[in-house]
Structure formats: C-alpha cells, structure tokens
C-alpha positions as CSV (number, residue, x, y, z in Angstrom):
1,A,-55.9,-0.2,-38.4
2,G,-56.1,3.9,-39.1
3,L,-54.3,4.2,-35.9
4,A,-51.0,1.0,-36.4
5,S,-50.3,2.7,-40.1
6,S,-49.0,5.4,-38.8
7,V,-48.2,4.7,-35.0
8,V,-46.2,1.8,-36.6
9,P,-43.9,3.8,-38.7
10,M,-43.5,6.5,-36.1
11,F,-42.3,4.2,-33.1
12,L,-40.0,2.6,-36.0
13,G,-38.5,5.5,-37.3
14,E,-37.3,6.8,-33.7
15,I,-35.6,3.8,-32.0
16,S,-34.2,2.9,-35.3
17,P,-29.8,4.1,-35.7
18,K,-30.1,6.7,-39.0
19,N,-27.9,4.3,-41.3
20,L,-30.9,2.1,-40.7
21,R,-33.9,4.5,-40.4
22,G,-34.8,3.2,-44.1
23,A,-35.0,-0.5,-43.8
24,T,-37.0,-0.4,-40.5
25,G,-39.4,2.5,-41.9
26,V,-39.7,-0.1,-45.1
27,M,-40.6,-2.9,-43.0
28,P,-44.4,-2.1,-42.2
29,E,-44.9,-2.0,-46.1
30,L,-43.1,-4.9,-46.5
31,F,-46.1,-6.6,-44.0
32,I,-48.8,-5.6,-45.4
33,T,-48.1,-6.6,-49.1
34,L,-47.4,-9.9,-47.4
35,G,-50.7,-10.0,-45.8
36,I,-52.1,-9.2,-48.7
37,L,-50.3,-12.0,-50.4
38,V,-51.3,-14.4,-47.3
39,A,-55.2,-12.6,-47.5
40,Q,-54.7,-13.9,-51.8
41,I,-54.4,-17.2,-50.5
42,L,-55.7,-18.1,-48.9
43,G,-59.5,-16.6,-49.6
44,L,-59.1,-19.0,-53.0
45,R,-62.5,-20.1,-53.3
46,N,-61.0,-23.5,-52.9
47,I,-60.1,-22.4,-49.1
48,L,-61.6,-19.6,-47.4
49,G,-62.8,-17.5,-50.2
50,N,-66.0,-19.1,-49.9
51,A,-69.5,-18.9,-48.1
52,K,-68.7,-21.3,-45.4
53,G,-65.0,-20.4,-44.8
54,W,-64.8,-16.2,-44.8
55,P,-65.7,-16.4,-40.8
56,V,-63.0,-18.3,-40.4
57,L,-60.8,-16.0,-43.1
58,L,-62.1,-13.0,-40.9
59,G,-61.1,-14.1,-37.4
60,L,-57.8,-15.5,-38.6
61,T,-56.6,-11.3,-38.8
62,G,-57.6,-11.3,-35.1
63,I,-54.0,-13.9,-34.1
64,P,-51.4,-10.9,-35.4
65,S,-52.8,-8.8,-33.0
66,L,-53.2,-11.0,-29.7
67,I,-49.5,-11.9,-30.3
68,Q,-48.8,-8.3,-30.9
69,L,-51.6,-7.5,-27.5
70,L,-49.2,-9.8,-25.0
71,I,-45.7,-9.0,-27.0
72,L,-45.6,-5.3,-26.7
73,P,-45.1,-4.8,-23.4
74,W,-42.0,-6.0,-23.0
75,F,-41.2,-3.2,-26.0
76,P,-38.4,-0.3,-24.1
77,E,-40.5,2.6,-24.6
78,S,-39.4,5.2,-28.0
79,P,-36.2,6.9,-26.0
80,R,-36.1,9.8,-27.9
81,Y,-40.5,10.5,-26.7
82,L,-38.7,9.5,-23.2
83,L,-35.1,12.0,-23.6
84,I,-37.2,15.1,-25.5
85,Q,-41.1,14.7,-24.6
86,K,-40.7,13.5,-20.7
87,G,-37.5,15.1,-20.2
88,N,-35.9,11.9,-18.6
89,E,-32.9,10.5,-19.8
90,E,-31.5,8.1,-17.6
91,Q,-34.4,6.1,-18.8
92,A,-33.9,7.0,-22.9
93,R,-30.4,5.6,-22.2
94,Q,-31.3,2.5,-20.8
95,A,-34.2,2.1,-23.3
96,L,-31.3,2.7,-26.3
97,Q,-29.0,0.5,-24.6
98,K,-31.6,-2.1,-25.0
99,L,-31.8,-1.5,-28.3
100,R,-28.7,-1.1,-29.4
101,G,-27.1,-4.1,-27.5
102,W,-24.4,-2.0,-26.2
103,S,-24.0,0.4,-23.1
104,D,-21.7,3.0,-25.2
105,V,-24.8,5.3,-26.9
106,D,-23.2,9.4,-26.0
107,D,-23.4,10.2,-29.4
108,E,-27.1,9.2,-29.8
109,I,-28.3,10.9,-26.7
110,E,-26.3,13.8,-27.8
111,E,-27.9,13.7,-31.0
112,M,-31.1,13.8,-29.2
113,L,-30.0,16.4,-27.2
114,Q,-29.4,18.6,-30.2
115,E,-32.8,17.9,-31.7
116,D,-34.6,19.2,-27.6
117,Q,-32.8,22.3,-27.5
118,S,-33.4,23.1,-30.8
119,Q,-37.5,22.7,-30.7
120,R,-37.4,23.3,-26.9
121,E,-38.9,27.0,-27.6
122,E,-41.2,25.6,-30.1
123,G,-42.9,22.9,-27.9
124,Q,-45.1,19.8,-28.5
125,F,-46.8,21.1,-31.9
126,S,-50.8,20.1,-33.2
127,V,-52.3,19.7,-35.9
128,L,-53.4,22.8,-36.1
129,S,-50.0,24.9,-35.0
130,L,-48.4,22.1,-37.1
131,C,-50.4,23.6,-40.2
132,T,-50.1,27.4,-39.3
133,F,-46.0,27.1,-38.5
134,Q,-44.0,29.1,-41.0
135,G,-41.0,26.8,-40.0
136,L,-42.5,23.3,-41.3
137,R,-44.5,24.9,-44.1
138,W,-42.4,22.8,-47.0
139,Q,-42.3,19.7,-45.0
140,L,-46.0,19.8,-44.3
141,I,-46.6,20.9,-48.7
142,S,-44.7,17.8,-49.0
143,I,-45.5,14.8,-47.3
144,I,-49.4,16.1,-48.4
145,V,-48.4,15.7,-52.0
146,M,-46.1,12.5,-51.9
147,M,-49.2,11.6,-49.5
148,M,-51.9,12.7,-51.6
149,G,-49.9,10.7,-54.8
150,Q,-48.9,8.2,-53.1
151,Q,-53.2,6.9,-53.0
152,L,-54.6,9.1,-55.7
153,S,-51.7,7.3,-58.9
154,G,-54.1,5.0,-59.0
155,V,-53.1,1.8,-56.7
156,N,-56.4,0.3,-56.5
157,A,-57.4,1.5,-59.2
158,I,-54.8,-1.0,-60.9
159,F,-56.0,-4.1,-58.4
160,F,-59.7,-3.0,-59.9
161,Y,-58.6,-3.7,-63.0
162,T,-56.8,-6.7,-62.8
163,D,-59.3,-9.6,-63.1
164,R,-60.5,-8.1,-66.0
165,I,-57.2,-7.9,-67.7
166,F,-56.1,-11.4,-67.0
167,L,-59.4,-12.0,-69.0
168,S,-58.9,-10.4,-71.7
169,A,-55.9,-11.6,-72.5
170,G,-57.3,-15.6,-72.5
171,V,-57.1,-16.6,-69.5
172,D,-59.5,-19.4,-68.0
173,R,-62.2,-17.2,-65.5
174,N,-61.3,-20.3,-63.2
175,N,-57.7,-19.5,-62.8
176,V,-57.3,-15.3,-62.7
177,Q,-57.7,-16.0,-59.1
178,Y,-54.9,-17.7,-59.6
179,V,-52.9,-15.3,-61.8
180,T,-54.2,-12.1,-59.7
181,I,-52.2,-14.1,-57.1
182,S,-48.5,-13.3,-58.9
183,T,-49.7,-9.2,-58.9
184,G,-49.1,-9.8,-54.9
185,A,-46.9,-11.6,-55.1
186,V,-44.4,-9.1,-57.0
187,N,-46.1,-6.9,-54.3
188,V,-44.1,-8.7,-51.9
189,V,-40.9,-9.1,-54.2
190,M,-39.8,-5.5,-55.0
191,T,-40.7,-4.4,-51.5
192,S,-38.1,-6.9,-50.0
193,V,-36.2,-5.2,-52.4
194,A,-36.6,-1.9,-51.4
195,V,-35.5,-3.3,-47.7
196,F,-32.3,-4.0,-49.1
197,I,-31.4,-1.0,-51.7
198,V,-33.0,1.9,-50.0
199,E,-30.4,3.3,-47.7
200,S,-27.8,2.7,-51.3
201,V,-29.9,4.1,-54.0
202,G,-31.5,7.1,-51.6
203,R,-35.2,7.7,-50.3
204,K,-35.5,10.9,-53.2
205,I,-33.9,8.2,-55.8
206,L,-36.5,5.4,-55.3
207,L,-39.7,8.0,-55.3
208,L,-38.6,9.2,-58.4
209,I,-38.3,5.6,-60.0
210,G,-41.7,4.5,-58.5
211,F,-43.6,7.2,-59.5
212,G,-41.9,7.6,-62.5
213,L,-42.5,3.8,-63.5
214,C,-46.1,4.7,-62.1
215,C,-46.8,7.5,-64.7
216,V,-45.6,5.9,-67.6
217,T,-47.5,2.8,-66.9
218,C,-50.9,4.1,-66.6
219,A,-49.7,6.3,-70.0
220,V,-49.0,2.8,-71.4
221,L,-52.2,0.8,-69.9
222,T,-54.1,3.5,-71.5
223,M,-53.3,3.0,-74.9
224,A,-53.0,-0.9,-74.2
225,L,-56.8,-1.1,-73.5
226,S,-58.2,1.1,-76.0
227,L,-56.6,-1.2,-78.5
228,Q,-56.5,-4.2,-77.2
229,T,-60.2,-4.9,-79.1
230,T,-58.1,-4.8,-82.6
231,I,-54.8,-5.4,-81.9
232,S,-54.8,-8.6,-79.5
233,W,-50.8,-8.9,-77.8
234,M,-52.2,-5.7,-76.3
235,S,-54.4,-6.9,-73.9
236,Y,-50.6,-9.3,-73.0
237,L,-49.2,-5.5,-73.0
238,S,-52.4,-4.7,-70.1
239,I,-50.8,-7.0,-68.1
240,V,-47.0,-6.1,-68.8
241,C,-48.8,-2.6,-67.5
242,V,-50.0,-4.4,-64.4
243,I,-46.3,-5.7,-63.3
244,I,-44.7,-2.6,-63.9
245,Y,-46.9,-0.7,-61.9
246,M,-47.0,-2.9,-59.1
247,I,-42.7,-2.6,-59.3
248,G,-42.7,1.2,-59.5
249,Q,-45.3,1.1,-56.6
250,A,-43.7,-0.9,-54.3
251,I,-40.3,-0.3,-54.8
252,G,-41.1,3.8,-54.2
253,A,-43.8,4.9,-54.3
254,G,-45.6,3.0,-51.4
255,P,-43.2,3.2,-48.5
256,I,-40.9,5.5,-48.9
257,P,-44.2,8.5,-48.3
258,F,-44.0,7.4,-44.7
259,L,-40.6,7.3,-44.1
260,M,-40.7,11.1,-45.0
261,I,-43.0,12.1,-42.9
262,T,-41.0,10.2,-40.1
263,E,-37.5,11.5,-41.0
264,M,-38.3,15.5,-42.4
265,F,-40.1,16.1,-38.7
266,L,-38.5,15.7,-35.3
267,Q,-40.5,15.3,-31.9
268,S,-42.1,17.3,-31.0
269,S,-44.3,17.5,-34.6
270,R,-43.8,14.0,-35.6
271,A,-46.8,12.8,-34.0
272,A,-49.1,15.3,-35.5
273,A,-47.4,15.3,-38.7
274,F,-48.8,11.1,-38.4
275,M,-52.1,12.4,-38.1
276,V,-52.0,14.5,-41.2
277,G,-50.5,12.1,-43.2
278,G,-52.7,9.2,-42.1
279,S,-55.7,11.3,-42.6
280,V,-54.4,12.3,-46.6
281,H,-54.1,8.7,-47.3
282,W,-56.9,7.5,-46.0
283,I,-59.5,10.6,-47.1
284,C,-57.8,10.3,-50.8
285,N,-58.0,6.0,-50.4
286,F,-61.8,6.5,-49.6
287,V,-62.4,9.2,-52.0
288,L,-60.8,7.1,-54.9
289,G,-63.0,4.1,-53.8
290,L,-65.4,6.5,-54.4
291,V,-65.4,8.3,-57.8
292,F,-63.7,5.2,-59.5
293,L,-66.5,3.6,-61.0
294,Y,-67.8,6.7,-62.4
295,M,-64.4,8.1,-63.9
296,E,-64.3,4.3,-65.2
297,A,-68.2,4.1,-66.8
298,G,-67.2,8.1,-68.0
299,L,-64.1,7.8,-69.1
300,G,-63.1,3.9,-69.5
301,P,-59.7,3.0,-70.3
302,Y,-59.0,6.3,-70.3
303,C,-59.5,7.5,-66.2
304,F,-55.8,6.2,-66.1
305,L,-53.8,9.3,-68.1
306,I,-56.0,11.6,-64.7
307,F,-53.3,8.7,-63.0
308,C,-50.9,9.5,-64.8
309,A,-50.8,12.9,-64.5
310,I,-50.9,12.6,-60.6
311,C,-47.5,11.0,-61.1
312,L,-46.2,13.1,-62.7
313,A,-46.7,15.9,-60.6
314,T,-45.7,14.2,-58.0
315,A,-42.2,12.6,-59.6
316,V,-42.1,16.6,-60.2
317,Y,-42.5,18.4,-57.0
318,I,-39.9,15.8,-55.3
319,F,-37.7,16.2,-57.2
320,F,-37.8,20.4,-56.6
321,V,-38.6,19.9,-53.1
322,V,-38.0,17.0,-51.7
323,P,-34.0,16.2,-49.7
324,E,-32.4,13.5,-50.1
325,T,-32.3,12.1,-46.4
326,K,-30.2,9.2,-46.7
327,N,-27.6,9.2,-43.3
328,K,-29.1,12.0,-42.0
329,T,-29.5,12.8,-38.3
330,F,-33.2,14.6,-38.2
331,M,-31.2,17.9,-37.3
332,E,-29.3,17.8,-40.0
333,I,-32.5,17.4,-42.5
334,Y,-34.1,19.8,-40.1
335,R,-31.3,22.1,-41.2
336,I,-31.6,22.1,-44.6
337,M,-35.4,22.1,-44.5
338,A,-34.7,26.1,-42.9
339,K,-33.6,27.5,-45.5
340,R,-36.2,26.3,-48.2
341,N,-38.9,27.3,-45.2
342,K,-36.7,31.1,-45.0
343,V,-36.1,30.3,-40.9
344,E,-32.6,30.3,-39.0
345,I,-33.0,27.4,-35.8
346,Q,-33.2,27.8,-32.4
347,E,-29.7,25.7,-31.9
348,E,-27.6,28.7,-34.9
349,K,-29.2,31.7,-32.7
350,E,-27.5,30.5,-28.9
351,E,-24.6,29.6,-30.5
352,C,-24.5,34.2,-31.7
353,R,-25.7,34.6,-28.6
354,D,-22.2,32.9,-26.8
355,F,-19.6,33.7,-29.6
356,C,-21.1,36.9,-31.5
357,T,-20.4,40.8,-29.7
358,V,-23.5,41.6,-32.5
359,P,-26.6,43.5,-30.8
360,A,-29.4,41.3,-31.6
361,E,-31.6,43.8,-32.5
362,Q,-29.1,43.5,-35.8
363,P,-28.6,40.0,-36.6
364,E,-29.1,41.0,-40.1
365,K,-25.4,41.4,-40.2
366,K,-24.3,38.1,-39.3
367,G,-26.0,36.5,-42.3
368,F,-29.0,35.2,-39.2
369,A,-33.0,35.0,-41.3
370,S,-34.5,37.7,-39.7
371,S,-37.6,34.8,-38.9
372,K,-37.7,33.0,-36.3
373,L,-38.6,29.1,-34.6
C-alpha cells in the first residue's frame, strides 16, 4: 500500500495530457475515499464488523489487488519513462498513441524532448542527490511542507473523535456507526467535486481553500468541545465542524499534495521526490497516531489548536511559495521554480551558445544566473 500510494499518482501524472492532469491526479484519492466508505459499510456490526466476519472483510481487500495484477500487463508503459529514461522515442510514440487514441502526438513528443534536453546533464536523481541539489531546493521544501501539513492537519485525530462527538450530540450509541458513515460519504462526494473543478479552479486555490477550512473548523471545534457541557447546542456545532473539516480535506488538503509532486518535478527527479513525499506522509501519519492519545489526555479539546496552527502555517507557505500549475507543461512549471531557486535552465544555455556572441565566461552580461544545473 505504501508503494502504491506513490507509484500510482506518479504513473497517472506521467501518462495524462496537461489539460486533464489535475483531474487524473485526484482520482487515486477519490478511490481511496470510496474504499474507506465501502469498508465502513461492510464493517458495520451486523454485516462483517464482528468476530466471525472480520477475516472475510480483511480477505476482500485481495480482490482489487488481484484484478490490478491481471490488468496491469496490458497497460502501456509511461511514454515519458520510455523516451527520457530509456531513450526509446519510437516505443514512447507508440505508447502515447495507444493512450491518446490518435496518431498525431508530435506536440507531446516535442515537449518531452525539451524536458529531456533540459535535464540531460543532471542524470537520474537519488534521494540524497535530490536533497542536496540547489536547482530543486524549493520544490523539495514545498512537497515536504504540503505532505506534513496534510497529515499533521489532524485528519486522523478527527476520525478518532468522530464517534464521541456524535455521542455527545445525543446520537444513540447503536446508531453512531451509521452516522459515522455519513462522514465517509461526504469525503467521497467532495473528492468527486474536486475531480471536476481542479482544472478550472486550479491547484493552489483548492489547497488554500482546503487548509483554510481545516484551520477554521479546528479552531471552532476546540471552542465547541470545550463548551458543550455548558451550552447544549455546541454539540451540534461540533458535528457541523467535523463535516466541514472533511470537506476541506477532500477538496484540497487530501488529494492535491500528491498531484503537486508529479507536477513540480521532471522525469529525472520525480521518483526520488515521490520517495521523499511518501516517506514524509507515512512518518507523519505514524507520529500523529503515536502521540495523539497523549495530546488528548494532556490538552483535551485544546489539542485541536495545534492542528489549527499547522493548517494556518501550511496555507501561508502555499500562498507565498507554491505556484499555480494548472494547464502548464512540466517544463513551464520547472522554469517558474528555477527563478525561485536562482538557477538557469539548460535550455537557455543552449540557446545562448547558438545565438549569443557574449563569451562564455561572462554570462551575467546577457542576464543569465551564475548558478548551474
């Protein structure tokens, strides 16, 4: 599951046309939320969530894995992988034609060749070289911040609190499991909405909306949980906060960070970037699961103020640093980040060699940065 959570969005991002890359990149999160909802339904106590049924419930997860194993051999390989890493333009063209359903793929092949030319001197990145390379510094910092923000925003803590929030609102204990399913349904519906609007609204806006909603609802939830013993209607406000928080997660904070890893890195560094992003994702997930019970015991409902601060800090960083990437090629995004990293791009250096008469030892006279990729 850990491998798939990184490889699937990377593969989908590489095979998608730029005008559908956002929608395609959100699809893994949509099916994750759909899987959670199905698991919640099948996990009801009167279905499979009991002593006799749980082995069957666990075994059912093998069915989609088996289907995937049977279908994957018929999938075309990533055209970017074939052309840029394997150097086989003909196979890349054939794979691209199969994916698109038409024969004229020259524009996409040309864009891949430009990407290949730009990164030729860099070679293939390892995690260590990625972490020490100036030309990708802000991309790396950005994915670490977004992946930490995604997990440390408190989504698993909210899930942990859901049952008791509903109980405090007067929901019958026997019916809490059914009401909890509503949060899973909200997750699916809003992630579906994200699929349809990500190309028109943009990635950055959805990230800001998502983390903004999570920040506000964590603050209000802290107040509601603190006052629900003295003000009766506060328990209902807590339920509203949980639902709005799930909307924020589903529409931006959950699906978009993995999509941004695909878009902010070129082929030579994308695999290493997903290793870093995936590691940060699961480490933060583990840390939160490990310490949340102690946070709750020590701080009570005020522990959500910590999540509020993390969401706010992540949103501020995204606002000032992360670029909008919708309808941009990987090279266009790379040029935007190169300016922030204060490095020049190989493509520009080649153009200078071809058309400039300025000596190579004086690049600054033509306005090129002195750092080299």
